N, C-alpha and C positions, 0 to 999 in steps of 0.2 A: 669121281662121285663117291661119297661115303655111305650112300644109302645101302642097307642090307637088302638082298634079294634072294628069293628062293621060289622056284616053280611059279613064276609069275606073280609072286608076292613081293611088294615094295613097301619098306618102312623107312621113309626118309627121316633124317635127323635135322635138317636145316632147310631154309626156304630155297637156297641154291639147289639142294638135292631134289627137292620137290619140283622146282621149275624144270630141271633137266629131265625128270621122268615124264613130265607132261609134254615137253618138247619132243622127246623120242616117241611118245605115244602119238602125237600129231603126225610126225613124220612117217610112222608105220601104219597109221590108221587103226591103232589099237584101242578100243573103248576100255574105260577103266571103272571099276567098282570102288567107290570111296567109302571109307568107314573109319571109325575110331577104334574102340575095343571090340565092336561087333555085337553089342547088346541089343541093337535095334535092327540087326541085319535081316531078321525074319519078318520085319514090318515093311510092308510095301510088296511090290512085285519083284520077282527074281530078276536081278540085273543081267543084261546080256553084255557080258565083258570078257575081254581077253586076258585081263590081269587085274590084281587087287592092289589098291594103295591104301595103307593104313597109317593114320597119324599118331599111333600109340607111342612111337619113339620120340615124337615131338612133344615132350612132357616137362612140366615144371612151371612154377610161378616166377615170372621174370621181374615183376615189380608189385610191391604192395605197400600202399601208404594209408595205414588205418585212419590217420587225421584227415586225410583228403577224401576218404571213402572211395578209393579207387584200387582196383586189383587188375594186373595184366598177366594172362596165363597162356601158355602154348595150348593148342586145342587138344592134344592127346592127354592132358592132365585129368586124372580121375576126379569125378565129382566129389568123392570121399576126401581127397587130398585138399581140394578147394575149401570144402566146408570145415575140415579140421583146422586149417590155418585161420579162417575167419573166426572160428569159435574161440581161439586163443585170445582174440581181442574183443570178444563179446559182440561180434558182428555176423552177418548172414546175408544170403541172397534173398532180398526182400520179396521177390516174386514168388517164392516158395514153389519151385518147379516140381512138377510130378517126376518121380523116379520110376521109370518104366522097367528097369533092370529085373526086379523081382517077378513081375508077371510075365516076363519073357525068359525066365529060367535062370537068371544071374543073381549075384549077390547085390544087396543094396549099396548104392554109391559106386558101382563098378563101371558105369557108363562114364563118358568123357564130357568135358565142358564143351568141347566142339560139337558133340552129338546133341547136347542139350540146346545149344544155340541153333544148330542146323534144323531141328524139329520144332522148336518154339512151342513145346507143349507145357503150358503153364498150370499152376496148381490153384488151390482154393483161394489164395490170397490176391488172385488177379483182380478180383472185384473192387479191392481197395488200392493196391499198389501197382497194377498194371501187369502186362505180359513180359515174358523173358526179353523179347526184342526191345522193350522200353527201358531195360536196364543195361543194354549193350552201348558202350560209349565209342568203341572203335573196333575195327577188324583189319587184320592183314590176311591176305589170301593170294592164290595163284589162279589165274583164269584159264580158259581153254587155249589161249595163245602161248602159255607158259610165262606170262608176265606177272610179276609181283605187284599187286595192287594194294593200296592202303586207304583208310578212311577214318576220320574222326578221332576223338579222344587223345590218348597217349601216343597214337601213331599219326603223324602230323599231315601227311599228304593227302589232299582230298581227291576223289575221282569225280570229275565234273559230270553232272547230269544224273547222278544216282545217289541216293542215300544208302550207301553200301551196307551198313548194319542192318537196316530194315529190310533190304532186298534179300540178303543172304540168310537172314534169320527166318526159318521155316521153308528153306528151299531144298532141304533133304540132300544136299550135296550134288545137286543137278546143275548148278551155275558155276561154282568155283570150289576150290579146296581150301578151306580156312586153315591157317597156320597158327594164328594168335588172335585172342580177343581181349579187349579192355572192358571191364565191368564196373558198374556202379554198385556199391555195397552199402548196407545201412546197419545201424546198431540193432542188436536183438531186442525183440519186444520184451519188456520186463515181466509182464504177467499176461497170462492167457486164461480166460474164463469162458465157459460154454454153457448155455441154457439148452436144456434137453426136453423134448416133447415126445410122448409115446402114443402110437396108434392113430396118428392123423392120416386121413386119406391123401393121395397124391395132390389133389386139387387144393385141399385145405393147407397142406404143408407149403405148397408154392406160394399160396396167398400170404401166409405167415412170414415166409422168408422175404418176400417182396415188400411187405410192410416194414420189416426190420431194416431192409436196405434203404427205405425211404425216410428213416429217422436220422437225426444228426449224430448218432452215437458211434460212427466209424466202425460198423460191423465188418470183420475181416474174413468170415467164413460162414457160409449158408449151405447146408447139406441136408438131404432127405434120403434115407435108405429104406428100401423094401425090407420087410421083416426077414425074408430069407437071406438077404445080404447083410443086415445088421447082425444076424446070428453068427457071422464069421469073424466079427471083430474080436480082438484080444481083450478088450474091456469086458469082463464077464457080467459086470452089472448091467451093461446094455445088451450084450448078446443073449443073456438069459431071459430077457423080457418076452421074447416071442411075439414081438410087435414091431410095427414100423418105428424108425427112430428119426427124429428131426433135430438138427443141431444148428445153433447160432453162436458164433464165436466173437468175442471182443478182446482186443489186445491193447494194452497201454501200461502206464505206470499203475502200481497196485490200487491206489486210492481211486484213480480215474476208472480203471477197469471195473471196480466194484460199483462205483456210481452208475456207469453206463449200463451194466447188466441189470441193476435194480430198476433203472428207467425202462429198459426193454421189457422187463417182466410186466411193468404196468401197462405198457403199450400192447402187449400180446396176451393179456388175461383171458380174452375170449377163446384163445387156443390152448390154454392150460398148461403153461410150462411146469413140469413136475419135478425137475432136478436141476441143480447147478453144479457143474464140475469144478473142483478146486484146480489151481494152476498146474500142479504136477499131473493130475489125471487128464486135464484138458490138453496139455502139450503132448502127452504120450498118444492120446487119441488121434490128434491131427497129424502127428508124425506117421501114424499107421495109415491114415487116409491118403497122405502124400505118396506113400509107396503102394497104394491101391491094395492094401492087405485083404480087403474083402473079396478080391478077385484073384488072389494068388493061389497056387497049388492046383488049379483046375485046368483042364484042356479045352474047355468050351470056348467057342468064339466070343471075343470081346470087342465091342464097338465104342467109339467116341463120337457122340452126336452133338452138334451145336444147333440150337433153335432159339426162338423167342420165348422167354420164361413163361409168359401168360399162355402159351400154346403147348407147353411141355407136357403137362398132365394129360391133356386130350391125345396128344401124339402117342404117348406110352400106352394110354388106355385102348386106343384103336389098334395099335400094334399087338397088344396083349390078347385081343380077340382072335388073332390069327396065329400068334406064336407064343410059346411059354417064355416070357422074359423076366429077368431079374434086373432091377435098375437101381442106380444111385444118381440123384439129382444134385449137381453142384451148381455154384453161381446162381442160386435161387431158381434153377431149372434151365438156365442158359447153356449149361454143359450137362449131358447125360451120359453116364457110362452104362452100357446095356450088355448083359451076358445073354446069349441066345443058345438054344440047343445045337448040337452038331448036325445041322441041316446041310444039304448039298451045297447051297450057296451062302451058308451062314445067316440066312434071313435077309440077304441083300436086297432081293427084289421087293419084299414087303416093306422093309425099312425105307427104301428110296421112293416107293409108291407113296407112303405116308408123308415123307418130306416134300414131295411135289405138292401136296396139299397144304402142309403146315409151314413150309419154308425151313431152310437150314441145310446142313451138310453132314455127312457121316464118313468116318474113317474106320476101317477094319484093322484093329490093333493086334489081335491074336487070333490065329487059326492055323490049321494044318496046311502043309505045302500045296496040296491038291486043291483045297478050296481057295487058297490065295491065288493059285495060278488061273482059276476059272471065274474069279470075281473082280469087279472093280474095287480095288482096295480104297482108293481115294475117290471123293465125289467127283463124277464127271463134270467137266467145265461147260458152261454155256458158250456158244460160239464166239461172242465177242471177247470173253475172257480167255478162251482157248487161243485166239489170234494174238492177244497181248502176251500170253505166256510163251508162245512160240517166238515171238520177237525178242522177248527178254532172254530166252535161252540162247538165241542166235547171237545176241550182243555179247554175252559172257563166254559162251562155248560154241563158237561157229561150227566146229566139226562134230558136235555131239558126243564128245568123248566121256563126259561125267555121268555116271549112273543111268545109262540109257535103259528105259523101260521101267525105272524105279517107281516114279510117280504114274506115268500113263504109258501103256504098252507101245504106242506109236513114236515115242521120243524119250 
């Protein structure tokens, strides 16, 4: 085996190395912590593992055909390398994935493409282009039996009974260890323009964003920031307003983008759009949003909450009566980033109490180790879903080797 090992740390370089490590772990009953670069290692519960397997040595773009809009990369490839290669051909990951590395204390782009797929945390453009998993054409991975499995896209052999790409995307390394992913890429949007509203209440902002999404103008970003959150933006013109900021983005060819924003202005006159950002300023702003600049540099707990947009403002309003919260509404309120004070449970009890009424789920993204150890980081599953999740886990990882305890403490 060519894998480099030290003190229970394994960094395989090939599928064969990876398979051998899993086979040896299965034989000895050694649970494994699975990670790439480790930028999300502090997200989720601490893993009960006897060894660590990192895919960081499995790095590199193995196939890129710009004319076919396909890229295949090993899962340890840094996100920055993927995006640099795409930029040379005026292409991008159209799903605009959130880069969590900066809020977790790492450099932007330092996370791996495998970590991106494993967590399936999508950015603002999801409302138009879909989630990370929707852009995964194929996956190669090693399951808990040490078998190399392949599905879809540029890796031809299908695994009967499962859509492997959709199953492993968002599984947080608990089902299999991915070694290679095939991705659909798209041309870069030629022009980005953003309408800006100041001082809207949460309810009015969500209404405006939902109206924008109901138009035929292909809106690709809808965001509302509390004044305290907007004040952290690097765009001084927005940060210095001292007011809540609401943003609606359109991306297209220049003439089309200008036409669409002008039509949106007319549709939203009642809400008073006060500013339109030019393409350079608009792109810089959404790049900052993608890396969650407004929540960087602080240690307070950070939650990612999904709920029904029409209920989002009432959910946050009710929560704010109990806890001092700072919020950013993305996806017209379908996704809410919430910063809470450093409470014993990071506000988990109150957040989940409100979600029981309004519907949705919450994930604790950032907190100290003590809070993380005492709180349900991921939304507890309802009994039927819990049974299905356990069966899926057993099908892929029958001995429970991969990331035990990461998602839920009992498995």
